[in-house]
Backbone bond lengths (Angstrom), bond angles and torsions (degrees), N, CA, C in turn:
res aa  C-N    CA-C-N  psi(-1)  N-CA   C-N-CA  omega(-1)  CA-C   N-CA-C  phi
1 M - - - 1.468 - - 1.519 109.33 -
2 K 1.319 116.65 133.50 1.443 121.12 -176.82 1.534 110.41 -70.89
3 A 1.331 114.97 131.64 1.463 119.45 -179.16 1.519 110.19 -69.69
4 S 1.322 116.37 149.44 1.452 120.60 176.86 1.520 109.70 -70.35
5 L 1.332 115.72 160.01 1.458 120.05 -179.79 1.525 110.78 -63.25
6 V 1.323 116.77 -34.50 1.465 120.38 178.37 1.525 110.58 -64.36
7 H 1.332 115.65 -45.16 1.469 119.71 178.89 1.524 110.75 -65.00
8 L 1.318 116.50 -40.22 1.461 120.65 179.26 1.530 110.62 -64.08
9 T 1.321 116.24 -39.25 1.468 119.91 177.16 1.524 110.96 -64.14
10 F 1.325 116.24 -41.56 1.465 120.55 177.85 1.525 110.95 -61.32
11 V 1.315 116.71 -41.59 1.469 120.87 178.61 1.525 110.22 -62.70
12 E 1.335 116.79 -43.15 1.460 120.53 179.31 1.526 111.23 -64.76
13 M 1.321 117.22 -35.05 1.461 120.86 176.62 1.525 110.39 -64.37
14 C 1.323 116.32 -43.54 1.471 119.99 178.78 1.521 111.23 -63.92
15 R 1.339 116.84 -40.49 1.456 120.78 178.96 1.528 110.35 -63.97
16 A 1.333 116.76 -40.98 1.465 120.42 -179.98 1.526 111.02 -64.49
17 L 1.332 116.33 -41.98 1.464 120.43 -178.66 1.523 112.42 -69.90
18 H 1.314 117.52 -18.33 1.457 120.69 178.51 1.528 112.24 -87.74
19 R 1.323 116.74 -3.46 1.462 118.94 176.71 1.526 109.58 -75.81
20 R 1.317 115.89 133.54 1.455 120.14 -176.68 1.524 112.32 -62.87
21 L 1.338 117.11 -36.64 1.463 119.50 -179.74 1.519 111.00 -61.46
22 V 1.332 116.58 -43.51 1.465 120.02 179.87 1.521 110.32 -62.23
23 R 1.327 116.57 -44.29 1.465 119.85 -179.75 1.522 111.44 -64.30
24 W 1.325 116.42 -42.83 1.456 119.43 -178.86 1.525 111.91 -68.52
25 M 1.312 116.87 -32.82 1.467 119.50 176.58 1.526 110.70 -66.50
26 I 1.325 116.86 -37.53 1.466 120.16 177.06 1.529 110.09 -66.53
27 V 1.333 116.02 -44.42 1.467 120.09 178.10 1.526 110.53 -60.15
28 L 1.336 116.58 -42.45 1.459 120.75 179.04 1.519 111.18 -62.40
29 A 1.336 116.81 -42.67 1.460 120.67 -179.86 1.525 111.61 -63.64
30 V 1.329 116.61 -42.36 1.468 120.62 178.60 1.529 109.98 -65.06
31 S 1.326 117.06 -41.04 1.467 121.21 179.77 1.524 110.96 -63.84
32 L 1.333 117.18 -42.94 1.460 120.56 178.83 1.533 111.00 -66.07
33 S 1.328 116.39 -35.05 1.469 119.77 176.79 1.518 110.46 -64.37
34 A 1.342 116.58 -42.63 1.463 120.46 177.88 1.523 110.74 -62.83
35 L 1.331 116.32 -41.41 1.461 120.10 178.00 1.525 110.96 -63.22
36 A 1.316 116.41 -41.53 1.466 120.26 177.41 1.518 110.76 -61.10
37 G 1.347 116.51 -39.84 1.462 119.97 178.22 1.515 112.67 -62.57
38 V 1.341 116.08 -40.50 1.468 120.47 178.37 1.522 110.36 -64.13
39 I 1.335 116.10 -43.86 1.469 120.09 -179.72 1.521 110.74 -63.85
40 V 1.321 115.96 -43.30 1.468 120.02 179.33 1.518 110.44 -61.21
41 Y 1.330 116.80 -42.53 1.468 119.90 -179.72 1.529 111.25 -65.24
42 L 1.320 117.00 -47.18 1.465 120.56 -176.97 1.525 111.92 -64.60
43 T 1.319 116.76 -36.22 1.462 119.77 -179.20 1.526 112.96 -81.79
44 S 1.327 116.76 -3.16 1.473 119.63 179.73 1.528 112.40 -104.73
45 R 1.319 117.33 5.39 1.473 120.24 -174.92 1.521 113.18 -78.49
46 D 1.317 117.73 -15.23 1.470 121.08 178.58 1.521 108.82 -93.59
47 P 1.323 118.78 105.79 1.471 121.25 -176.19 1.526 113.05 -59.07
48 A 1.331 116.66 -39.39 1.465 119.48 -178.05 1.526 110.81 -65.41
49 A 1.328 116.17 -45.68 1.465 120.04 -179.91 1.520 110.88 -66.48
50 L 1.326 116.56 -37.87 1.460 120.69 -179.76 1.525 110.89 -65.66
51 A 1.316 116.06 -37.35 1.461 119.94 179.68 1.525 111.38 -65.41
52 R 1.330 116.57 -31.86 1.465 120.02 -179.62 1.529 112.15 -79.90
53 E 1.310 117.80 -23.97 1.460 121.82 -175.64 1.526 110.00 -104.43
54 S 1.304 116.50 91.27 1.461 121.29 -174.86 1.527 113.14 -71.98
55 T 1.331 118.17 -17.96 1.464 121.11 -178.62 1.523 112.74 -93.88
56 H 1.326 117.24 5.94 1.466 119.74 179.26 1.530 109.47 -66.90
57 P 1.344 118.15 138.83 1.473 120.85 -178.67 1.523 114.51 -59.77
58 A 1.339 118.50 -16.49 1.459 119.62 175.49 1.526 110.83 -66.02
59 H 1.325 116.92 -22.08 1.467 121.79 168.74 1.528 105.89 -85.41
60 M 1.302 118.07 102.93 1.460 121.25 -172.27 1.515 112.95 -55.36
61 V 1.314 117.22 -32.61 1.459 120.56 -177.31 1.530 111.24 -63.17
62 S 1.335 117.70 -20.63 1.469 120.70 179.46 1.527 112.32 -79.98
63 W 1.328 117.93 -4.76 1.465 120.08 177.43 1.520 110.40 -62.28
64 W 1.324 116.02 -35.61 1.456 120.06 178.41 1.518 109.38 -149.77
65 G 1.339 115.31 119.51 1.453 119.22 -179.34 1.505 112.88 -103.16
66 G 1.350 116.46 -22.05 1.458 119.12 -177.08 1.524 110.68 71.14
67 G 1.304 115.88 177.14 1.457 120.06 176.80 1.516 114.38 64.17
68 G 1.323 118.05 20.08 1.455 120.44 178.23 1.508 114.13 81.69
69 E 1.331 118.43 4.05 1.456 121.54 -179.79 1.526 110.86 -72.41
70 D 1.335 115.16 151.59 1.459 119.19 174.76 1.521 109.13 -64.38
71 S 1.325 116.55 141.13 1.455 120.32 -178.97 1.518 109.52 -151.15
72 F 1.323 115.76 166.14 1.458 121.36 -179.77 1.525 111.43 -62.30
73 L 1.320 117.41 -37.60 1.456 120.82 -178.83 1.525 111.51 -65.07
74 L 1.334 117.44 -40.32 1.455 120.63 -177.00 1.526 112.41 -65.03
75 T 1.334 116.96 -20.29 1.461 119.85 177.05 1.524 110.78 -61.79
76 A 1.321 115.88 -30.68 1.470 120.35 -178.64 1.518 112.76 -80.02
77 A 1.337 117.93 -14.13 1.462 121.00 -173.43 1.523 112.49 -59.87
78 L 1.336 117.18 -48.42 1.462 120.67 -177.43 1.525 111.31 -61.42
79 F 1.331 117.26 -42.66 1.460 121.24 -178.99 1.527 111.06 -65.30
80 L 1.330 116.84 -39.37 1.462 120.14 179.10 1.522 111.20 -66.05
81 V 1.321 116.20 -42.50 1.462 120.16 -179.39 1.525 111.07 -65.22
82 V 1.333 117.04 -45.00 1.467 120.81 179.03 1.528 110.56 -63.11
83 G 1.323 116.71 -44.36 1.459 120.68 178.95 1.513 112.06 -62.66
84 A 1.330 117.13 -40.12 1.466 120.99 178.78 1.519 110.84 -64.66
85 A 1.337 116.57 -39.22 1.463 120.35 179.67 1.531 110.70 -65.48
86 I 1.328 116.48 -45.03 1.468 120.49 -178.96 1.524 111.10 -63.81
87 C 1.323 116.34 -48.39 1.466 119.95 -176.97 1.530 111.47 -69.90
88 G 1.331 117.24 -41.54 1.452 120.15 179.46 1.519 112.08 -61.96
89 A 1.331 115.84 -43.85 1.463 119.93 179.05 1.522 111.06 -66.86
90 S 1.325 116.71 -37.67 1.458 120.44 -178.08 1.526 111.96 -68.26
91 V 1.316 116.87 -41.27 1.468 120.48 -178.09 1.524 111.08 -59.17
92 A 1.341 116.95 -39.19 1.469 120.01 -179.87 1.518 112.10 -87.89
93 G 1.329 116.84 -43.44 1.458 120.20 -175.39 1.510 114.38 -70.30
94 A 1.322 117.41 -34.69 1.467 120.19 -177.64 1.525 112.13 -65.02
95 E 1.334 116.91 -27.38 1.468 120.57 178.30 1.523 110.79 -60.56
96 W 1.334 115.84 -40.65 1.456 119.75 -178.65 1.522 110.95 -71.98
97 K 1.319 117.01 -41.61 1.464 120.24 -178.71 1.526 111.32 -65.43
98 A 1.318 116.07 -39.42 1.466 120.14 -179.17 1.522 112.77 -81.57
99 G 1.326 116.64 -15.85 1.458 120.24 -179.35 1.515 114.17 78.29
100 T 1.336 117.21 13.43 1.463 120.58 -178.06 1.523 112.69 -84.19
101 I 1.340 117.08 -3.11 1.458 118.76 -179.86 1.526 110.61 -64.28
102 T 1.334 117.49 -32.51 1.471 120.38 178.50 1.524 110.58 -67.44
103 T 1.330 116.52 -35.12 1.469 120.12 177.10 1.519 110.63 -65.76
104 A 1.336 115.96 -42.50 1.467 120.18 179.01 1.520 111.09 -62.46
105 L 1.335 116.50 -38.32 1.457 120.03 -179.85 1.525 112.28 -74.70
106 T 1.303 116.99 -22.32 1.467 119.90 174.55 1.522 109.99 -68.48
107 W 1.317 115.14 -38.74 1.468 120.77 179.63 1.523 111.03 -77.59
108 E 1.348 117.26 -37.35 1.462 122.67 178.20 1.527 107.84 -131.66
109 P 1.349 117.22 91.88 1.468 121.01 -173.82 1.528 115.12 -68.59
110 S 1.311 117.93 -19.20 1.469 119.67 -179.39 1.530 109.22 -78.58
111 R 1.318 115.96 110.70 1.464 119.65 -178.18 1.523 111.96 -67.16
112 R 1.308 116.80 -36.79 1.471 119.49 179.72 1.530 110.62 -62.90
113 R 1.320 116.74 -43.98 1.464 120.32 179.71 1.523 111.01 -65.82
114 L 1.324 116.74 -41.06 1.455 119.94 179.45 1.524 110.97 -65.05
115 H 1.331 116.52 -42.34 1.468 120.12 178.41 1.521 111.04 -64.33
116 A 1.332 116.56 -43.41 1.465 120.35 179.26 1.523 110.95 -62.17
117 A 1.331 116.21 -43.21 1.464 120.30 179.43 1.520 111.30 -64.39
118 R 1.335 115.95 -39.20 1.466 119.57 -179.03 1.530 111.33 -67.27
119 M 1.327 116.84 -40.93 1.466 120.06 178.73 1.533 110.79 -68.41
120 A 1.328 116.33 -40.48 1.472 119.67 177.65 1.520 110.54 -64.16
121 S 1.332 116.21 -39.79 1.462 120.66 178.15 1.520 110.85 -61.45
122 A 1.338 116.75 -45.79 1.466 120.70 179.57 1.523 111.16 -61.55
123 A 1.332 116.37 -41.19 1.460 120.60 -178.73 1.532 111.60 -65.35
124 I 1.331 116.21 -47.59 1.470 120.79 -176.81 1.522 111.20 -66.58
125 L 1.331 116.33 -46.33 1.462 119.41 -178.35 1.524 111.52 -65.58
126 A 1.328 116.74 -44.14 1.464 119.92 -178.49 1.529 110.99 -62.80
127 F 1.332 116.32 -41.19 1.476 119.25 179.16 1.527 110.54 -64.76
128 T 1.335 116.04 -47.96 1.464 120.21 -176.71 1.526 111.86 -65.23
129 I 1.331 115.93 -48.31 1.462 119.94 -179.71 1.525 110.57 -65.98
130 G 1.339 116.26 -40.76 1.458 119.87 179.20 1.515 112.25 -60.60
131 F 1.319 116.66 -42.96 1.476 119.72 179.69 1.526 110.25 -68.17
132 A 1.347 116.74 -42.80 1.464 120.47 -179.30 1.530 111.41 -62.94
133 L 1.325 116.69 -39.61 1.465 119.49 179.74 1.524 111.42 -68.25
134 Q 1.308 117.81 -31.72 1.459 119.96 174.58 1.528 110.85 -64.36
135 V 1.329 115.45 -40.09 1.469 119.69 177.40 1.527 110.20 -61.76
136 V 1.338 116.27 -44.89 1.468 120.62 179.06 1.525 110.47 -62.16
137 Y 1.320 116.01 -43.56 1.466 121.94 -178.40 1.531 111.28 -61.43
138 L 1.322 117.01 -46.97 1.465 120.52 179.45 1.523 111.46 -69.93
139 A 1.344 116.40 -37.12 1.463 120.00 179.22 1.521 111.75 -62.17
140 A 1.334 116.52 -29.78 1.464 120.01 179.81 1.521 112.13 -63.99
141 A 1.329 117.25 -22.55 1.463 120.95 179.80 1.521 112.71 -91.34
142 V 1.331 117.60 -4.71 1.468 120.85 -177.88 1.519 112.84 -61.43
143 P 1.353 120.64 -43.38 1.472 119.38 178.14 1.531 113.12 -56.38
144 A 1.333 116.31 -39.66 1.461 119.31 178.95 1.518 111.16 -65.41
145 V 1.329 116.41 -39.06 1.463 120.46 178.11 1.520 110.46 -66.80
146 A 1.335 116.57 -46.07 1.466 121.29 -175.39 1.523 112.66 -67.96
147 L 1.330 117.40 -39.01 1.464 120.70 -173.68 1.526 113.94 -95.20
148 N 1.331 116.85 -30.32 1.465 118.35 -174.62 1.519 114.19 -125.96
149 G 1.313 117.41 -20.87 1.456 120.46 -172.43 1.513 114.54 -105.54
150 T 1.346 114.33 -146.83 1.453 120.36 -176.33 1.520 110.50 -153.80
151 T 1.323 115.41 154.95 1.465 121.25 176.00 1.532 110.89 -107.05
152 A 1.314 116.45 13.54 1.463 120.50 -178.71 1.529 110.78 -58.11
153 G 1.308 116.76 135.15 1.459 122.02 177.95 1.516 114.53 92.69
154 T 1.319 117.02 -2.56 1.468 120.09 -178.14 1.531 109.93 -91.55
155 S 1.304 114.89 78.12 1.463 120.57 179.74 1.524 110.40 -81.59
156 G 1.324 115.48 176.71 1.456 119.64 177.49 1.521 111.96 -60.76
157 R 1.307 116.61 -36.19 1.469 120.99 177.98 1.523 110.34 -65.54
158 W 1.330 116.66 -37.60 1.467 119.97 178.55 1.523 110.57 -65.47
159 W 1.326 117.01 -43.66 1.461 120.17 178.95 1.527 111.33 -61.95
160 A 1.326 116.74 -39.41 1.463 120.39 177.89 1.527 110.56 -63.74
161 G 1.350 115.56 -41.52 1.460 119.48 177.95 1.517 112.01 -63.87
162 L 1.332 116.96 -39.46 1.468 121.19 178.28 1.524 110.66 -64.28
163 L 1.320 117.03 -44.44 1.458 121.17 -179.57 1.527 111.27 -63.41
164 L 1.318 117.27 -41.30 1.458 120.76 178.93 1.535 110.64 -66.67
165 A 1.331 116.37 -38.74 1.461 120.00 178.60 1.526 110.71 -64.64
166 M 1.323 116.95 -41.32 1.468 120.79 177.55 1.527 110.85 -63.58
167 T 1.339 116.34 -38.29 1.467 120.35 178.72 1.520 110.86 -65.95
168 R 1.330 116.74 -42.28 1.469 119.73 179.20 1.525 111.02 -65.88
169 L 1.325 116.97 -40.05 1.461 120.08 179.11 1.527 110.88 -66.09
170 A 1.322 116.80 -38.46 1.471 120.38 175.86 1.522 110.70 -65.51
171 L 1.329 116.56 -35.92 1.466 120.54 178.30 1.528 110.68 -66.28
172 I 1.332 116.82 -42.49 1.468 120.45 177.30 1.525 109.86 -63.19
173 T 1.328 117.12 -39.52 1.463 121.42 176.29 1.524 110.33 -59.05
174 S 1.316 116.14 -41.96 1.456 121.94 179.03 1.531 111.27 -64.24
175 L 1.324 116.91 -44.15 1.460 121.21 -179.94 1.529 111.06 -62.79
176 V 1.322 116.67 -41.24 1.466 120.68 179.74 1.524 110.60 -64.95
177 A 1.329 117.38 -42.27 1.465 120.95 -179.90 1.526 111.15 -61.70
178 V 1.328 117.14 -43.76 1.462 120.87 179.43 1.524 110.12 -67.43
179 M 1.317 117.10 -39.71 1.459 120.76 177.51 1.528 110.48 -60.44
180 A 1.335 116.68 -45.95 1.462 121.21 -179.66 1.524 111.08 -64.26
181 A 1.324 116.89 -42.62 1.459 120.33 179.04 1.524 111.21 -64.07
182 S 1.322 117.23 -37.33 1.462 120.89 179.49 1.526 111.21 -67.99
183 I 1.333 116.89 -44.32 1.464 120.10 -179.98 1.526 110.24 -66.27
184 A 1.333 116.89 -37.47 1.466 120.13 176.80 1.521 111.00 -65.23
185 T 1.326 117.54 -32.56 1.461 121.28 176.76 1.529 110.61 -67.99
186 I 1.321 116.32 -39.70 1.459 120.36 178.87 1.531 110.51 -67.72
187 G 1.337 116.01 -46.00 1.456 120.18 -178.04 1.510 114.60 -86.01
188 R 1.341 116.79 -10.95 1.460 122.69 -179.34 1.524 111.93 55.99
189 N 1.328 115.25 36.32 1.457 119.05 -176.14 1.521 109.32 -161.75
190 T 1.324 116.79 135.34 1.464 121.06 179.61 1.514 111.20 -68.10
191 S 1.314 116.70 -48.94 1.471 121.18 -177.03 1.523 111.37 -61.60
192 A 1.332 116.53 -40.55 1.463 120.06 -179.84 1.524 110.96 -60.72
193 A 1.324 116.19 -39.88 1.460 120.09 179.35 1.523 111.32 -65.64
194 L 1.325 117.37 -44.82 1.460 121.31 -179.08 1.522 111.45 -65.97
195 I 1.331 116.35 -41.24 1.461 120.20 178.94 1.526 110.61 -65.16
196 A 1.330 116.49 -42.41 1.460 120.73 179.95 1.530 110.98 -62.60
197 M 1.327 116.85 -44.09 1.463 120.30 -179.33 1.523 111.38 -67.13
198 A 1.334 117.11 -41.60 1.462 120.85 179.39 1.525 110.66 -66.02
199 A 1.326 116.67 -42.08 1.463 120.22 -179.90 1.523 111.16 -63.98
200 W 1.327 115.59 -40.34 1.473 118.96 179.50 1.531 111.13 -65.98
201 A 1.337 116.29 -47.63 1.456 120.23 -175.02 1.535 112.59 -71.21
202 L 1.325 117.02 -41.21 1.466 120.97 -172.84 1.521 114.39 -92.60
203 V 1.336 117.00 -23.26 1.463 119.73 -175.79 1.527 111.68 -114.49
204 V 1.329 116.43 -62.64 1.464 119.98 -173.55 1.527 111.64 -61.08
205 E 1.326 116.82 -50.77 1.464 119.27 -176.96 1.523 111.72 -64.90
206 R 1.332 117.77 -37.13 1.464 119.87 -179.87 1.520 111.09 -70.20
207 I 1.336 117.56 -35.76 1.464 120.40 177.24 1.529 110.16 -66.62
208 V 1.330 115.93 -45.69 1.463 119.90 179.54 1.527 110.87 -62.17
209 A 1.334 116.27 -45.04 1.468 119.84 -179.71 1.522 111.59 -64.47
210 G 1.337 116.41 -33.33 1.463 119.75 179.89 1.510 113.37 -75.25
211 L 1.336 117.32 -40.23 1.459 121.62 -177.08 1.526 112.76 -86.34
212 R 1.324 116.06 -32.82 1.462 121.24 -178.96 1.529 109.26 -132.33
213 P 1.342 116.88 76.83 1.474 119.82 -177.44 1.520 113.86 -56.15
214 Q 1.339 116.56 -28.43 1.460 119.32 -179.04 1.522 112.50 -68.47
215 L 1.350 116.73 -16.41 1.460 120.65 178.24 1.524 112.43 -92.90
216 A 1.325 117.34 -4.35 1.468 120.60 -176.70 1.523 111.98 -61.50
217 R 1.321 117.26 -26.78 1.463 120.05 -179.12 1.522 112.55 -63.30
218 F 1.338 116.24 -20.73 1.451 120.55 -179.39 1.527 112.83 -92.95
219 M 1.316 117.39 -4.45 1.457 121.05 -177.36 1.529 111.07 -77.25
220 I 1.326 115.99 146.77 1.468 121.10 -178.02 1.519 110.74 -62.91
221 G 1.338 117.34 -43.42 1.458 120.60 -177.53 1.514 113.00 -58.91
222 E 1.334 116.33 -45.11 1.463 120.21 -179.71 1.527 111.20 -66.10
223 N 1.311 116.57 -37.13 1.463 119.54 179.27 1.523 111.67 -68.94
224 V 1.339 116.56 -39.55 1.462 119.89 176.32 1.521 110.43 -63.54
225 A 1.340 116.66 -43.17 1.463 121.35 179.85 1.525 112.25 -65.22
226 T 1.319 117.09 -18.68 1.463 121.55 176.68 1.524 111.35 -88.23
227 V 1.336 116.39 -37.77 1.465 120.50 -174.85 1.519 112.42 -71.94
228 I 1.342 117.89 -44.75 1.469 120.01 -174.32 1.526 112.09 -59.00
229 P 1.346 119.93 -51.99 1.474 118.43 176.94 1.524 112.64 -81.42
230 W 1.340 116.04 -8.77 1.464 123.02 -179.41 1.533 111.59 54.63
231 T 1.339 114.09 54.16 1.457 119.88 179.18 1.522 109.15 -155.29
232 Q 1.314 115.48 154.98 1.455 121.63 177.63 1.522 110.31 -64.96
233 L 1.330 117.21 133.61 1.458 120.54 176.48 1.527 109.88 -65.26
234 T 1.321 116.36 139.84 1.470 120.54 -176.99 1.525 112.78 -100.39
235 S 1.315 117.78 -14.87 1.469 120.99 -175.17 1.529 112.24 -98.91
236 V 1.332 116.99 20.65 1.458 121.46 -178.49 1.529 110.03 -127.14
237 D 1.336 115.07 166.37 1.469 120.64 -177.59 1.520 113.03 -100.76
238 F 1.323 116.56 20.53 1.464 119.32 -179.98 1.517 110.00 -134.67
239 E 1.328 115.33 162.12 1.460 121.13 176.27 1.521 109.04 -104.96
240 R 1.315 115.23 134.91 1.471 120.99 -179.49 1.520 108.20 -147.09
241 P 1.333 118.97 93.25 1.468 120.58 179.29 1.528 110.49 -59.19
242 P 1.321 118.01 144.88 1.474 121.09 -178.27 1.524 113.81 -54.99
243 I 1.331 117.67 -38.74 1.464 119.67 -178.15 1.525 110.69 -66.76
244 V 1.336 117.25 -33.91 1.466 121.24 177.14 1.521 109.73 -70.03
245 A 1.342 116.02 -40.23 1.471 120.09 178.14 1.524 110.82 -62.33
246 M 1.324 117.06 -41.36 1.461 120.84 178.40 1.526 110.78 -64.72
247 A 1.318 116.78 -43.61 1.468 120.61 178.95 1.525 110.82 -61.99
248 A 1.327 116.81 -37.63 1.461 120.51 179.05 1.519 110.94 -65.01
249 L 1.319 116.99 -43.87 1.468 120.46 179.90 1.523 111.49 -62.68
250 V 1.330 115.99 -43.36 1.471 120.05 178.70 1.523 109.96 -64.32
251 G 1.335 117.34 -39.32 1.448 121.06 178.68 1.523 112.27 -64.30
252 Y 1.340 116.34 -44.33 1.466 120.05 177.66 1.528 110.46 -60.14
253 L 1.325 115.49 -43.46 1.458 119.87 -178.63 1.522 111.09 -64.30
254 A 1.321 116.85 -41.03 1.468 120.72 -179.75 1.522 110.85 -60.33
255 V 1.333 116.86 -39.06 1.465 120.45 179.88 1.526 110.31 -65.29
256 V 1.342 116.90 -45.66 1.468 120.39 -178.25 1.528 110.75 -66.15
257 V 1.324 117.53 -41.58 1.468 120.98 178.42 1.520 110.21 -62.59
258 A 1.329 117.53 -40.64 1.465 121.10 179.01 1.531 110.76 -65.01
259 L 1.323 117.20 -41.58 1.460 120.53 177.95 1.527 111.03 -63.70
260 A 1.339 115.74 -40.00 1.463 120.06 178.44 1.521 110.52 -65.20
261 A 1.329 117.13 -40.22 1.463 120.87 178.90 1.529 110.64 -63.60
262 A 1.332 116.26 -42.11 1.464 120.02 179.13 1.524 110.65 -64.64
263 S 1.328 116.50 -42.12 1.462 120.49 178.96 1.524 111.53 -63.99
264 F 1.314 116.39 -45.13 1.458 121.53 -178.01 1.530 111.55 -65.89
265 T 1.326 115.71 -35.14 1.461 120.49 -176.79 1.531 112.61 -74.34
266 R 1.335 116.11 -36.04 1.457 119.22 -169.74 1.530 114.57 -99.26
267 R 1.326 117.63 -25.41 1.456 118.68 -173.27 1.536 112.06 -83.16
268 D 1.327 115.30 156.34 1.446 121.99 -178.40 1.524 109.54 -72.46
269 V 1.314 117.38 119.20 1.463 121.85 -178.02 1.515 110.82 -71.92
270 V 1.312 117.12 -41.32 1.466 119.87 -177.00 1.517 110.95 -62.44
271 A 1.325 116.57 -37.34 1.454 120.59 -179.99 1.491 112.28 -69.45
272 G 1.371 118.12 -22.39 1.458 121.19 -179.67 1.480 111.87 -72.94
């Protein structure tokens, strides 16, 4: 009897979590969060210095300022995005390198269903893990706040803003993981996916933004930088409402996922 798509997605999630790279990346993230907590605590022990530095994480209100301001939470954004790209690409690309994709197709012969389940698995896991790691990261700074800092300014509205920011960052983490998994499916290689994503983000987008600033609004980086703080960028010459930036990111992702599905469906698996 053919398994339901929900069951197939659950199986793919379990397979992803059993990959050593995914587990080690989670361990690394937790370890770095603990290290950040130690640093925050040690640097908050001087009351005079802490009083002068209003953006220190020992001041809980500095965890999230909103409005595009630098904050303690945004420090974790780059690490989450990089981790999502590595794990997402590995989950899809490693299947081709190990040759286990034929085994997966023996168990689930429908390539479209398998691809859909794999993308859904990447999205759900990346969102859940991304949000949980943010909680761990912020929790690591709690001792510094409790023993040396202050919670002044943390109203109910501030907590709501922090929660929404964490949700948006987890969503971006999810989008990156699915993007990486899709590109790895097209290229049938983990390294190819990571190189392609790095080249696009660090080279192509920066060249386009430098030579044609009016096109920067369409770049992934600018849209991500708009969605996470959910505010219009102030250091650019264009207007890009956050909801439009989010729609653009989802649209870009849909195109890449569709291309990956077409590639996976039509190309010879044995030859890969």
